[in-house]
DSSP file (Angstrom, degrees, kcal/mol; ACC not computed):
  #  RESIDUE AA STRUCTURE BP1 BP2  ACC     N-H-->O    O-->H-N    N-H-->O    O-->H-N    TCO  KAPPA ALPHA  PHI   PSI    X-CA   Y-CA   Z-CA
    1    1 A M              0   0    0      0, 0.0    19,-2.6     0, 0.0     2,-0.3   0.000 360.0 360.0 360.0-110.3    2.2    7.6   -5.0
    2    2 A G  E     -A   19   0A   0     17,-0.3     2,-0.3    23,-0.1    17,-0.2  -0.983 360.0 -55.3 167.4-172.8    3.2    6.9   -8.6
    3    3 A R  E     -A   18   0A   0     15,-1.9    15,-3.1    -2,-0.3     2,-0.6  -0.753  43.4-129.2 -95.7 142.2    3.0    4.5  -11.6
    4    4 A L  E     -A   17   0A   0     -2,-0.3     2,-0.5    13,-0.2    13,-0.2  -0.800  21.2-161.2 -88.4 124.3    4.1    0.9  -11.4
    5    5 A I  E     -A   16   0A   0     11,-3.4    11,-2.1    -2,-0.6     2,-0.6  -0.919   1.0-162.3-107.2 131.6    6.5    0.0  -14.2
    6    6 A D  E     +A   15   0A   0     -2,-0.5     9,-0.2     9,-0.2     7,-0.1  -0.936  20.1 163.9-117.5 109.1    6.9   -3.7  -14.9
    7    7 A E    >   +     0   0    0      7,-3.1     3,-2.0    -2,-0.6     6,-0.7  -0.127  18.3 155.7-112.7  33.5   10.0   -4.7  -16.9
    8    8 A A  T 3   +     0   0    0      5,-0.3     3,-0.1     1,-0.3    -2,-0.1  -0.350  68.3  25.4 -60.7 140.8   10.0   -8.3  -16.2
    9    9 A G  T 3  S+     0   0    0      1,-0.3    -1,-0.3     2,-0.0     2,-0.2   0.388 105.2 100.1  86.4  -5.6   11.8  -10.2  -18.9
   10   10 A T  S X  S-     0   0    0     -3,-2.0     3,-0.6     4,-0.1    -1,-0.3  -0.480  95.0 -92.5-104.5 178.1   13.9   -7.2  -19.8
   11   11 A S  T 3  S+     0   0    0      1,-0.2    -3,-0.1    -2,-0.2    -2,-0.0   0.693 128.9  50.6 -67.9 -15.9   17.5   -6.3  -18.9
   12   12 A T  T 3  S-     0   0    0     -5,-0.3    -1,-0.2    28,-0.1    -4,-0.1   0.684  91.5-166.1 -90.3 -21.5   16.1   -4.3  -15.8
   13   13 A S    <   +     0   0    0     -6,-0.7    -5,-0.3    -3,-0.6     2,-0.3   0.854  42.1  54.1  38.3  75.2   14.0   -7.3  -14.8
   14   14 A G  S    S-     0   0    0      2,-0.0    -7,-3.1    25,-0.0     2,-0.4  -0.953  77.9 -80.1 164.6-177.4   11.6   -6.1  -12.2
   15   15 A K  E     +A    6   0A   0     -2,-0.3     2,-0.3    -9,-0.2    -9,-0.2  -0.911  42.1 165.1-112.5 138.3    8.8   -3.8  -11.0
   16   16 A Y  E     -A    5   0A   0    -11,-2.1   -11,-3.4    -2,-0.4     2,-0.4  -0.977  33.2-110.6-148.3 161.4    9.5   -0.3   -9.7
   17   17 A I  E     -A    4   0A   0     36,-3.6     2,-0.7    -2,-0.3    38,-0.3  -0.756  12.2-149.2 -95.6 136.9    7.5    2.9   -9.0
   18   18 A V  E     -A    3   0A   0    -15,-3.1   -15,-1.9    -2,-0.4    36,-0.1  -0.932  35.3-130.3 -98.9 113.4    7.8    6.1  -10.9
   19   19 A V  E     -A    2   0A   0     -2,-0.7     2,-0.3   -17,-0.2   -17,-0.3  -0.287   8.4-129.5 -73.5 148.3    7.1    8.7   -8.2
   20   20 A D    >   -     0   0    0    -19,-2.6     3,-1.8     1,-0.1     6,-0.5  -0.681  36.9 -93.8 -87.8 146.8    4.7   11.5   -8.5
   21   21 A R  T 3  S+     0   0    0     -2,-0.3    -1,-0.1     1,-0.3     4,-0.1  -0.326 112.0  18.0 -60.7 140.9    5.7   15.0   -7.7
   22   22 A D  T 3  S+     0   0    0      1,-0.3    -1,-0.3     2,-0.1    -3,-0.0   0.573  97.1 127.1  69.1  11.1    4.9   15.9   -4.0
   23   23 A S  S <> S-     0   0    0     -3,-1.8     4,-2.6   -22,-0.1    -1,-0.3  -0.541  79.1-104.2 -85.7 162.9    4.5   12.2   -3.1
   24   24 A P  H  > S+     0   0    0      0, 0.0     4,-2.5     0, 0.0     5,-0.1   0.895 124.1  52.4 -54.2 -39.3    6.4   10.7   -0.2
   25   25 A G  H  > S+     0   0    0      2,-0.2     4,-2.4     1,-0.2     5,-0.2   0.914 109.8  48.2 -62.9 -41.6    8.8    9.0   -2.7
   26   26 A F  H  > S+     0   0    0     -6,-0.5     4,-2.7     2,-0.2    -1,-0.2   0.918 111.8  49.6 -61.4 -46.2    9.4   12.3   -4.4
   27   27 A L  H  X S+     0   0    0     -4,-2.6     4,-2.4     2,-0.2    -2,-0.2   0.888 109.5  52.0 -62.4 -39.2   10.1   14.0   -1.1
   28   28 A L  H  X S+     0   0    0     -4,-2.5     4,-1.2    -5,-0.2    -2,-0.2   0.951 112.3  44.5 -59.6 -51.9   12.5   11.2   -0.1
   29   29 A L  H  X>S+     0   0    0     -4,-2.4     5,-3.0     1,-0.2     4,-0.6   0.905 114.2  50.6 -62.5 -39.8   14.5   11.5   -3.3
   30   30 A D  H ><5S+     0   0    0     -4,-2.7     3,-0.8     1,-0.2    -1,-0.2   0.884 105.6  54.7 -65.3 -39.7   14.5   15.3   -3.1
   31   31 A S  H 3<5S+     0   0    0     -4,-2.4    -1,-0.2     1,-0.3    -2,-0.2   0.757 114.6  41.1 -68.3 -23.3   15.7   15.3    0.5
   32   32 A Y  H 3<5S-     0   0    0     -4,-1.2    -1,-0.3    -3,-0.4    -2,-0.2   0.436 112.9-115.6 -99.9  -1.1   18.7   13.2   -0.4
   33   33 A G  T <<5 +     0   0    0     -3,-0.8     2,-0.3    -4,-0.6    -3,-0.2   0.800  64.5 151.4  73.5  28.3   19.5   15.0   -3.6
   34   34 A L      < -     0   0    0     -5,-3.0     2,-0.5    -6,-0.2    -1,-0.2  -0.657  38.0-148.5 -97.2 148.3   18.7   11.8   -5.6
   35   35 A T        -     0   0    0     22,-0.5    22,-2.6    -2,-0.3    -5,-0.0  -0.973  24.8-120.1-115.8 126.9   17.3   11.6   -9.2
   36   36 A Q  B     +B   56   0B   0     -2,-0.5    20,-0.3    20,-0.2     2,-0.3  -0.299  39.1 168.2 -64.9 147.7   15.1    8.7  -10.1
   37   37 A T        -     0   0    0     18,-2.0    18,-0.4     3,-0.0     3,-0.1  -0.921  42.3 -73.0-147.5 170.0   16.2    6.4  -12.9
   38   38 A R        -     0   0    0     -2,-0.3     2,-0.3     1,-0.1    16,-0.0  -0.388  59.3-100.5 -63.3 146.3   15.3    3.0  -14.3
   39   39 A C        +     0   0    0     16,-0.1     2,-0.3   -25,-0.1    -1,-0.1  -0.536  66.6 125.4 -71.0 133.1   16.3    0.1  -12.2
   40   40 A R    >   -     0   0    0     -2,-0.3     3,-0.5    -3,-0.1   -28,-0.1  -0.904  63.4 -51.8-164.4-175.6   19.4   -1.7  -13.3
   41   41 A T  T 3  S+     0   0    0     -2,-0.3     3,-0.1     1,-0.2    23,-0.0  -0.309 115.1  27.9 -66.9 155.5   22.8   -2.6  -11.7
   42   42 A D  T 3  S+     0   0    0      1,-0.2     2,-0.3    15,-0.0    -1,-0.2   0.823  95.0 113.2  63.1  37.5   24.9    0.0   -9.9
   43   43 A V  S <  S-     0   0    0     -3,-0.5    22,-1.6    14,-0.1     2,-0.6  -0.787  77.6 -92.4-124.9 170.8   22.0    2.2   -8.8
   44   44 A V  E     -Cd  56  65B   0     12,-2.9    12,-2.1    20,-0.3     2,-0.6  -0.804  40.8-161.2 -83.0 122.3   20.4    3.1   -5.5
   45   45 A R  E     -Cd  55  66B   0     20,-3.2    22,-3.0    -2,-0.6     2,-0.6  -0.920   5.1-167.8-110.8 112.4   17.6    0.6   -4.9
   46   46 A I  E     -Cd  54  67B   0      8,-3.3     8,-2.3    -2,-0.6     2,-0.6  -0.885   4.8-160.4-108.1 117.1   15.1    1.8   -2.3
   47   47 A Y  E     +Cd  53  68B   0     20,-3.1    22,-1.1    -2,-0.6     6,-0.2  -0.849  20.7 173.3 -94.1 121.6   12.6   -0.7   -0.9
   48   48 A G    >   -     0   0    0      4,-2.3     3,-1.2    -2,-0.6     4,-0.2  -0.199  40.7 -30.7-109.7-158.0    9.6    1.0    0.7
   49   49 A P  G >  S+     0   0    0      0, 0.0     3,-1.4     0, 0.0    -1,-0.3  -0.234 126.9  15.4 -59.5 144.1    6.3    0.0    2.2
   50   50 A K  G 3  S-     0   0    0      1,-0.3    -2,-0.0    -3,-0.1    -3,-0.0   0.805 131.8 -69.9  61.4  28.4    4.6   -3.1    0.7
   51   51 A N  G <  S+     0   0    0     -3,-1.2    -1,-0.3     1,-0.2     2,-0.0   0.762  85.6 165.7  61.0  28.4    8.0   -4.0   -1.0
   52   52 A S    <   -     0   0    0     -3,-1.4    -4,-2.3    -4,-0.2     2,-0.4  -0.362  23.6-145.4 -68.9 158.9    7.7   -1.1   -3.4
   53   53 A L  E     + C   0  47B   0     -6,-0.2   -36,-3.6    -2,-0.0     2,-0.4  -0.991  20.4 178.8-134.1 133.6   10.9   -0.2   -5.2
   54   54 A I  E     - C   0  46B   0     -8,-2.3    -8,-3.3    -2,-0.4     2,-0.4  -0.998  14.3-156.2-128.0 134.8   12.3    3.1   -6.3
   55   55 A C  E     - C   0  45B   0    -18,-0.4   -18,-2.0    -2,-0.4     2,-0.3  -0.894  13.0-179.5-115.6 148.0   15.7    3.4   -8.1
   56   56 A A  E     -BC  36  44B   0    -12,-2.1   -12,-2.9    -2,-0.4   -20,-0.2  -0.941  36.3 -95.8-141.7 158.8   17.9    6.5   -8.2
   57   57 A I        -     0   0    0    -22,-2.6   -22,-0.5    -2,-0.3   -14,-0.1  -0.600  52.3-112.5 -71.0 128.4   21.3    7.6   -9.6
   58   58 A P        -     0   0    0      0, 0.0     2,-0.3     0, 0.0    -1,-0.1  -0.251  34.8-169.2 -63.6 154.5   24.0    7.2   -6.9
   59   59 A T        -     0   0    0      3,-2.6     5,-0.1     1,-0.0     3,-0.1  -0.796  40.3 -95.3-130.3 177.1   25.6   10.3   -5.4
   60   60 A D  S    S+     0   0    0     -2,-0.3    -1,-0.0     1,-0.2     0, 0.0   0.862 127.1  41.8 -60.9 -36.8   28.7   10.8   -3.2
   61   61 A S  S    S+     0   0    0      1,-0.3    -1,-0.2   -29,-0.1   -28,-0.0   0.656 123.7  36.5 -89.4 -17.3   26.4   10.9   -0.1
   62   62 A V  S    S-     0   0    0    -29,-0.1    -3,-2.6    -5,-0.1    -1,-0.3  -0.787  82.8-165.3-133.5  92.1   24.2    8.0   -1.2
   63   63 A P        -     0   0    0      0, 0.0    -3,-0.1     0, 0.0   -20,-0.1  -0.261  37.0 -75.4 -74.6 164.4   26.2    5.3   -3.0
   64   64 A A  S    S+     0   0    0    -22,-0.1     2,-0.3   -20,-0.1   -20,-0.3  -0.239  85.0  88.3 -57.8 144.9   24.8    2.6   -5.1
   65   65 A G  E    S-d   44   0B   0    -22,-1.6   -20,-3.2    -3,-0.1     2,-0.4  -0.954  76.5 -54.6 154.3-172.1   23.3   -0.3   -3.1
   66   66 A V  E     +d   45   0B   0     -2,-0.3    13,-2.5   -22,-0.2     2,-0.3  -0.858  50.4 170.8-106.2 133.1   20.2   -1.5   -1.4
   67   67 A Y  E     -dE  46  78B   0    -22,-3.0   -20,-3.1    -2,-0.4     2,-0.3  -0.950  20.9-151.4-135.1 152.6   18.3    0.6    1.1
   68   68 A T  E     -dE  47  77B   0      9,-2.3     9,-3.0    -2,-0.3     2,-0.4  -0.745  21.9-131.4-109.6 171.1   15.0    0.4    3.0
   69   69 A V  E     - E   0  76B   0    -22,-1.1     7,-0.2    -2,-0.3     3,-0.1  -0.983   7.5-133.5-129.1 137.5   13.1    3.5    4.1
   70   70 A D  E >>> - E   0  75B   0      5,-2.5     4,-2.6    -2,-0.4     3,-1.1  -0.784  21.6-157.1 -82.5 108.2   11.6    4.4    7.4
   71   71 A P  T 345S+     0   0    0      0, 0.0    -1,-0.2     0, 0.0   -23,-0.0   0.722  86.7  57.7 -65.9 -19.4    8.2    5.6    6.2
   72   72 A S  T 345S+     0   0    0      1,-0.1    -2,-0.0     3,-0.1    -3,-0.0   0.771 125.3  18.3 -78.7 -26.3    7.6    7.7    9.4
   73   73 A T  T <45S-     0   0    0     -3,-1.1    -1,-0.1     2,-0.1     3,-0.1   0.465  95.8-126.8-120.4  -8.1   10.8    9.8    8.9
   74   74 A L  T  <5 +     0   0    0     -4,-2.6     2,-0.4     1,-0.2   -43,-0.1   0.881  56.7 154.7  54.2  40.4   11.6    9.2    5.2
   75   75 A T  E   < -E   70   0B   0     -5,-0.9    -5,-2.5     2,-0.0    -1,-0.2  -0.844  43.2-126.6-100.5 134.4   15.1    8.1    6.3
   76   76 A L  E     -E   69   0B   0     -2,-0.4    -7,-0.2    -7,-0.2   -30,-0.0  -0.554  18.5-161.1 -77.8 141.4   17.2    5.7    4.2
   77   77 A I  E     -E   68   0B   0     -9,-3.0    -9,-2.3    -2,-0.2    -1,-0.0  -0.959  16.1-134.1-125.3 111.1   18.5    2.6    5.9
   78   78 A P  E      E   67   0B   0      0, 0.0   -11,-0.2     0, 0.0   -13,-0.0  -0.327 360.0 360.0 -64.3 146.1   21.5    0.9    4.2
   79   79 A Q              0   0    0    -13,-2.5   -12,-0.1   -11,-0.0   -14,-0.0   0.375 360.0 360.0-112.3 360.0   21.1   -2.9    4.0
């Protein structure tokens, strides 16, 4: 899984997961060529199971925006 970061009251305002290597979140980021970053505006925001949140630097193939993930296939679904 990973560590929960709570930045409520800061400019990033929210909670997100810092993924552990070899976790489903890490495998998801790796499969899309994404690099995790702090949550802020203009990033890829991925909402997973139990409303977990992972943020990543946008790429040409995965632009900034909000996504959910199919946990059975680790497929991103644009929202």
